[in-house]
C-alpha positions as CSV (number, residue, x, y, z in Angstrom):
1,M,-77.7,71.2,78.6
2,T,-74.2,72.8,78.3
3,A,-73.3,71.6,74.8
4,R,-71.9,74.1,72.3
5,T,-74.9,73.5,70.0
6,N,-77.2,74.7,72.8
7,A,-75.6,78.1,72.7
8,T,-77.4,79.0,69.5
9,F,-80.9,78.9,67.9
10,P,-82.4,76.3,65.6
11,P,-81.7,76.6,61.8
12,P,-84.1,79.2,60.6
13,V,-84.8,77.7,57.1
14,M,-85.5,74.3,58.6
15,E,-87.8,75.9,61.1
16,A,-89.7,77.8,58.4
17,R,-90.1,74.6,56.3
18,R,-91.9,73.0,59.2
19,W,-94.6,75.7,58.8
20,I,-95.8,74.0,55.6
21,D,-96.2,70.6,57.3
22,G,-99.9,69.5,57.1
23,V,-100.9,72.6,55.0
24,T,-102.9,71.8,51.9
25,F,-102.5,74.4,49.1
26,P,-105.4,74.6,46.5
27,E,-104.6,74.2,42.8
28,D,-105.4,77.8,42.1
29,R,-103.1,79.0,44.9
30,T,-100.0,76.8,45.1
31,L,-97.2,77.7,47.5
32,I,-94.9,80.5,46.6
33,N,-91.7,79.7,48.3
34,V,-89.4,82.7,48.8
35,S,-87.7,81.5,52.0
36,Q,-84.3,80.2,50.8
37,A,-81.6,81.9,48.7
38,A,-80.6,78.9,46.7
39,P,-81.3,78.0,43.1
40,V,-83.7,75.0,42.8
41,D,-82.8,74.1,39.2
42,P,-80.0,71.7,38.4
43,P,-76.8,72.8,36.7
44,P,-77.1,73.6,33.0
45,A,-77.1,70.6,30.7
46,P,-73.5,71.0,29.4
47,M,-72.2,71.0,33.0
48,L,-74.2,67.9,33.8
49,E,-72.7,66.2,30.8
50,A,-69.2,67.3,31.9
51,M,-69.9,66.0,35.4
52,A,-71.1,62.7,34.1
53,Q,-67.8,62.3,32.2
54,I,-65.8,63.2,35.3
55,V,-67.7,60.5,37.3
56,M,-67.0,57.9,34.6
57,T,-63.5,58.8,33.5
58,D,-61.6,60.6,36.3
59,P,-60.6,58.1,39.1
60,E,-59.1,60.9,41.2
61,A,-62.6,62.5,41.5
62,H,-63.5,59.7,43.9
63,L,-60.4,59.9,46.1
64,Y,-59.2,62.2,48.9
65,G,-57.5,65.3,47.4
66,P,-55.5,68.2,48.8
67,V,-57.0,69.7,51.9
68,L,-56.9,73.3,50.5
69,G,-58.5,72.2,47.2
70,L,-57.8,71.2,43.7
71,P,-54.7,73.1,42.5
72,A,-56.3,73.8,39.1
73,L,-59.4,75.3,40.7
74,R,-57.3,77.4,43.1
75,A,-55.3,78.7,40.1
76,E,-58.4,79.5,38.1
77,V,-59.9,81.5,41.0
78,A,-56.7,83.4,41.4
79,A,-56.5,84.2,37.7
80,Q,-60.1,85.3,37.4
81,W,-60.0,87.3,40.6
82,T,-56.8,89.1,39.4
83,Q,-58.5,89.9,36.1
84,A,-61.9,90.9,37.6
85,Y,-60.6,93.0,40.6
86,G,-57.2,94.1,39.5
87,G,-54.2,93.7,41.8
88,R,-52.6,90.4,42.4
89,V,-54.2,87.2,43.7
90,T,-52.0,84.0,43.5
91,P,-53.0,80.4,43.9
92,A,-51.3,80.5,47.3
93,H,-53.9,83.1,48.3
94,V,-56.8,80.7,47.6
95,A,-58.3,77.8,49.4
96,I,-61.4,75.8,48.4
97,T,-63.9,74.9,51.1
98,S,-67.0,72.8,51.4
99,G,-69.3,75.7,50.8
100,C,-69.1,79.4,51.8
101,N,-70.4,78.6,55.3
102,Q,-67.4,76.5,55.9
103,A,-65.1,79.3,54.6
104,F,-66.6,81.6,57.3
105,A,-66.2,78.9,59.9
106,A,-62.6,78.4,59.0
107,A,-61.9,82.1,59.0
108,I,-63.4,82.5,62.5
109,A,-61.4,79.5,63.8
110,T,-58.1,81.1,62.7
111,L,-59.1,84.5,64.2
112,C,-60.9,83.9,67.5
113,G,-60.5,82.3,70.9
114,E,-63.1,81.9,73.6
115,G,-64.7,85.2,74.5
116,D,-63.4,87.1,71.4
117,E,-65.7,89.3,69.4
118,I,-66.8,89.7,65.8
119,I,-68.7,92.8,64.7
120,L,-71.7,92.0,62.4
121,P,-74.0,94.5,60.7
122,V,-77.7,93.9,61.4
123,P,-79.8,92.6,59.9
124,Y,-77.2,89.8,59.7
125,Y,-76.8,86.4,58.0
126,F,-78.0,84.0,60.7
127,N,-75.5,81.2,60.0
128,H,-72.7,83.6,60.8
129,V,-74.2,84.2,64.2
130,M,-74.8,80.5,64.8
131,W,-71.2,79.5,64.1
132,C,-69.9,82.3,66.4
133,D,-72.3,81.2,69.1
134,M,-71.1,77.6,68.9
135,S,-67.5,78.7,68.9
136,G,-67.8,80.8,72.1
137,V,-67.4,84.0,70.1
138,R,-69.5,87.0,70.9
139,T,-71.2,88.7,68.0
140,V,-71.5,92.5,68.4
141,P,-74.4,93.9,66.3
142,L,-73.7,97.0,64.2
143,N,-76.8,99.0,63.4
144,T,-77.2,99.9,59.7
145,G,-80.2,102.3,59.9
146,E,-82.6,102.9,57.1
147,S,-80.0,102.4,54.4
148,L,-79.0,98.9,55.6
149,I,-75.4,100.0,54.9
150,P,-73.0,100.2,58.0
151,T,-70.8,103.2,58.8
152,V,-67.2,103.1,59.9
153,A,-67.9,105.6,62.6
154,E,-70.5,103.4,64.3
155,A,-68.3,100.3,63.8
156,E,-65.3,102.0,65.4
157,A,-67.2,102.8,68.5
158,L,-67.9,99.0,69.0
159,I,-64.2,97.9,68.7
160,T,-62.7,96.6,72.0
161,D,-59.6,94.7,72.9
162,R,-61.5,91.5,72.2
163,T,-62.5,92.4,68.7
164,R,-60.9,90.2,66.0
165,A,-62.8,91.1,62.8
166,I,-65.7,93.0,61.2
167,A,-67.7,90.7,58.9
168,L,-69.5,92.2,55.9
169,V,-71.7,90.6,53.3
170,S,-72.1,92.4,49.9
171,P,-74.4,92.1,48.0
172,N,-76.0,91.7,51.3
173,N,-78.0,88.8,52.8
174,P,-80.6,89.5,53.9
175,G,-80.9,93.1,52.9
176,G,-79.9,92.9,49.2
177,V,-78.0,96.2,49.3
178,E,-74.7,96.5,47.6
179,Y,-72.0,98.2,49.7
180,P,-70.3,101.1,47.8
181,A,-66.7,100.6,47.0
182,E,-65.7,103.6,49.2
183,V,-67.5,102.0,52.2
184,L,-65.6,98.8,51.8
185,A,-62.3,100.7,51.5
186,A,-63.1,102.7,54.6
187,F,-63.8,99.5,56.5
188,R,-60.5,98.0,55.3
189,D,-58.7,101.1,56.5
190,L,-60.4,100.9,59.9
191,C,-59.6,97.3,60.3
192,R,-56.0,97.7,59.3
193,D,-55.5,100.7,61.6
194,R,-57.0,98.7,64.5
195,G,-55.1,95.5,63.8
196,I,-58.2,93.4,63.1
197,A,-59.4,91.4,60.0
198,L,-62.0,92.5,57.5
199,I,-64.1,89.4,56.4
200,L,-65.9,90.1,53.2
201,D,-68.5,87.5,52.1
202,E,-69.1,87.9,48.4
203,T,-71.4,84.9,47.9
204,Y,-73.6,86.9,45.5
205,R,-70.9,88.8,43.6
206,D,-71.9,87.3,40.3
207,F,-75.3,89.1,40.6
208,D,-74.1,92.5,41.5
209,S,-75.9,95.2,39.4
210,R,-72.7,97.3,39.0
211,A,-70.6,97.0,35.9
212,G,-67.0,96.1,36.6
213,A,-65.4,95.3,39.9
214,P,-67.5,96.2,42.9
215,H,-64.5,97.3,44.9
216,D,-60.7,97.8,44.6
217,L,-59.6,96.0,47.8
218,F,-57.4,93.5,45.9
219,Q,-55.5,96.4,44.2
220,D,-53.9,97.2,47.5
221,A,-50.5,95.6,47.4
222,D,-50.8,94.5,51.0
223,W,-54.5,93.4,50.8
224,D,-53.9,90.1,52.5
225,D,-52.7,91.6,55.8
226,T,-56.3,92.6,56.5
227,L,-58.8,91.2,54.0
228,I,-60.3,87.7,54.1
229,Q,-62.7,87.2,51.1
230,L,-65.3,84.5,51.0
231,Y,-67.1,83.1,47.9
232,S,-69.6,80.4,46.9
233,F,-69.9,78.5,43.6
234,S,-73.3,77.3,44.6
235,K,-75.3,80.3,43.4
236,A,-73.3,80.9,40.2
237,Y,-73.4,77.3,38.9
238,R,-76.3,75.8,40.8
239,L,-74.0,73.5,42.7
240,T,-75.7,73.9,46.1
241,G,-75.7,70.2,46.9
242,H,-72.1,69.8,46.0
243,R,-70.8,72.3,48.6
244,V,-68.0,74.2,47.0
245,G,-66.8,77.6,48.3
246,A,-63.6,79.5,48.4
247,I,-61.6,81.7,50.7
248,A,-58.9,84.3,49.6
249,A,-56.5,85.3,52.3
250,S,-52.8,85.4,53.1
251,P,-50.8,82.1,52.7
252,A,-50.0,82.2,56.4
253,R,-53.7,82.3,57.3
254,L,-54.5,79.5,54.8
255,A,-51.9,77.4,56.6
256,E,-54.1,77.8,59.7
257,V,-57.2,77.2,57.6
258,E,-55.7,73.9,56.5
259,K,-55.6,72.6,60.0
260,F,-59.3,73.4,60.4
261,L,-60.4,71.8,57.1
262,D,-58.3,68.7,57.6
263,T,-60.2,67.9,60.8
264,V,-63.6,68.6,59.4
265,T,-63.9,67.4,55.8
266,I,-60.3,66.4,54.9
267,C,-60.9,67.8,51.4
268,P,-63.6,69.6,49.5
269,N,-66.1,67.6,47.4
270,Q,-64.0,66.3,44.4
271,L,-66.8,66.2,41.9
272,G,-68.1,69.6,42.9
273,Q,-64.6,71.1,42.6
274,R,-64.2,69.8,39.1
275,A,-67.6,71.0,38.1
276,A,-66.8,74.5,39.5
277,L,-63.5,74.5,37.5
278,W,-65.4,73.4,34.3
279,G,-68.0,76.1,34.9
280,M,-65.4,78.8,35.4
281,Q,-63.7,77.9,32.2
282,N,-66.8,77.2,30.0
283,L,-69.9,79.0,31.3
284,G,-68.9,82.7,31.3
285,D,-71.6,83.6,28.8
286,W,-74.2,81.4,30.5
287,L,-73.5,83.0,33.9
288,A,-73.8,86.5,32.4
289,G,-77.2,85.5,31.2
290,E,-78.1,84.3,34.7
291,R,-77.0,87.6,36.1
292,L,-79.2,89.5,33.6
293,E,-82.2,87.3,34.6
294,I,-81.7,88.1,38.3
295,L,-81.3,91.8,37.5
296,D,-84.6,91.6,35.6
297,R,-86.3,90.0,38.6
298,R,-84.8,92.8,40.8
299,A,-86.4,95.3,38.4
300,A,-89.7,93.5,38.7
301,I,-89.6,93.9,42.4
302,G,-89.4,97.7,42.0
303,A,-92.0,97.7,39.2
304,H,-94.6,95.7,41.2
305,F,-93.9,97.0,44.7
306,P,-96.4,100.0,44.5
307,V,-99.2,97.5,45.1
308,L,-97.7,96.9,48.5
309,A,-96.6,100.5,49.1
310,D,-100.2,101.5,48.7
311,K,-101.0,99.2,51.7
312,G,-98.2,100.7,53.9
313,W,-95.4,98.3,53.1
314,E,-91.8,99.7,52.7
315,L,-89.0,98.3,50.5
316,L,-85.8,98.7,52.6
317,G,-83.4,97.0,50.3
318,V,-83.3,95.0,47.1
319,G,-80.5,93.3,45.2
320,A,-78.8,90.0,44.3
321,Y,-81.4,87.3,45.5
322,F,-83.2,89.4,48.1
323,A,-85.8,92.0,48.8
324,Y,-86.0,93.2,52.5
325,V,-89.3,94.8,53.4
326,R,-91.1,96.4,56.4
327,H,-94.7,95.3,56.8
328,P,-97.5,97.6,58.1
329,F,-99.1,95.2,60.7
330,D,-99.1,95.2,64.4
331,L,-98.6,91.5,64.3
332,P,-94.9,90.7,64.8
333,S,-93.1,89.1,61.9
334,D,-92.4,85.8,63.6
335,R,-96.2,85.3,64.0
336,L,-97.1,86.9,60.7
337,A,-94.8,84.6,58.6
338,P,-96.5,81.3,59.6
339,R,-99.9,82.8,59.0
340,L,-98.9,83.9,55.5
341,V,-98.2,80.2,54.7
342,A,-101.7,79.1,55.6
343,E,-103.7,82.2,54.6
344,A,-101.8,83.5,51.6
345,G,-99.8,80.5,50.3
346,V,-96.5,82.4,50.8
347,L,-93.4,81.1,52.6
348,L,-90.8,83.7,53.6
349,L,-88.6,84.5,56.6
350,P,-89.4,86.9,59.4
351,G,-87.0,89.7,60.3
352,T,-86.7,88.3,63.8
353,M,-84.4,85.6,62.2
354,F,-81.9,88.2,61.2
355,R,-81.6,90.3,64.3
356,P,-80.9,89.7,68.0
357,A,-83.9,88.9,70.1
358,S,-83.4,92.2,71.9
359,D,-83.8,94.2,68.6
360,P,-87.4,95.2,68.1
361,A,-86.9,96.1,64.4
362,G,-87.1,92.5,63.3
363,A,-90.8,92.3,64.3
364,R,-91.7,94.6,61.4
365,E,-89.4,93.1,58.8
366,L,-89.5,90.2,56.3
367,R,-87.0,88.8,53.8
368,I,-88.1,87.8,50.3
369,A,-85.6,85.5,48.4
370,F,-86.8,86.0,44.8
371,A,-84.2,84.1,42.8
372,N,-86.6,81.3,42.0
373,V,-89.6,83.5,41.2
374,D,-90.0,85.0,37.7
375,R,-91.8,88.3,36.9
376,A,-95.2,86.7,36.9
377,G,-94.5,85.0,40.2
378,I,-93.3,88.3,41.7
379,A,-96.6,90.0,40.6
380,E,-98.6,87.2,42.1
381,L,-96.6,87.2,45.3
382,F,-97.2,90.9,45.8
383,D,-100.9,90.6,45.0
384,R,-101.2,87.9,47.7
385,L,-99.3,90.0,50.3
386,A,-101.4,93.1,49.4
387,S,-104.6,91.1,49.9
388,F,-103.6,89.7,53.3
389,D,-105.5,91.0,56.2
390,P,-104.4,89.8,59.7
391,Q,-107.6,90.9,61.4
């Protein structure tokens, strides 16, 4: 088979879900699912009510709309980004996409031709690799070491005449780590100096532990000559099924993005866009509370991790929705994870899904997505992992 789709691997989350097929979980040990970084609860009741009114009273919510998104939503993103980050972001710098994955796909389509290269820190977000694979774009892994934070020096050594961008995710998926502002600024400077783009995926920006702006990239008057920022409304407002994301870039690049979007979805989901706009305008306090809850769960990870540390586990990174850990077993993680389903009632993803097949580090790593597990659930999760014996 020579199809483009054959160039990449099966969707990891879908593969992991198949591990629970046919497995019976006893009442006293129901499944703890920490495999996917997506809220499972519906949007809050006031948003649901607003969405119902939109469905009933706004005829345009059921029609095609502008390819680059609802003008009011683009303007709201621009205004809030300008306030949150400083600098100047205008509506012409913003496009709305059908989720953040599509924002990444659109950015790559505007940057790369066959055989071009994108540098990705590892462990990486697997969907980024899948899209590049299917686009004929080579992903070049950038080692992040024990800190899970990449360095400019190592990245610069990987740049070739085919490199078109460096793509970073902060707060990171899968590692959870938050890239320091000075690291992001250094990568911006490197990319500008070498004439390539810096793609910054900030899907989890609303759950960053730091007060204030996590970086000052938008305060650079010429930010759009290098920076392409990606965002998702799914995590902030529980709109995962409505597929609403955003991309901030130069107006010239968005003109190219428009070509891509027009041939794929024609326009973003109209109901989802209106819900995102309503959320941005009305749910600031609610979202702040959601952030505090996620930060509390992050603290619970640290508080309960000693039960695993005593068994030889290591916590490599934690933040936003994720804890990234190293397990102590000789059993590789892609064999360990399916066994944890049947023998511990835990569904999580192996590190092999976040690294190239040639990278041995993934065999010792696991990702825990804890956004849907409260403090008590985290304690139970760690107790089950600590009790697991692969022998």
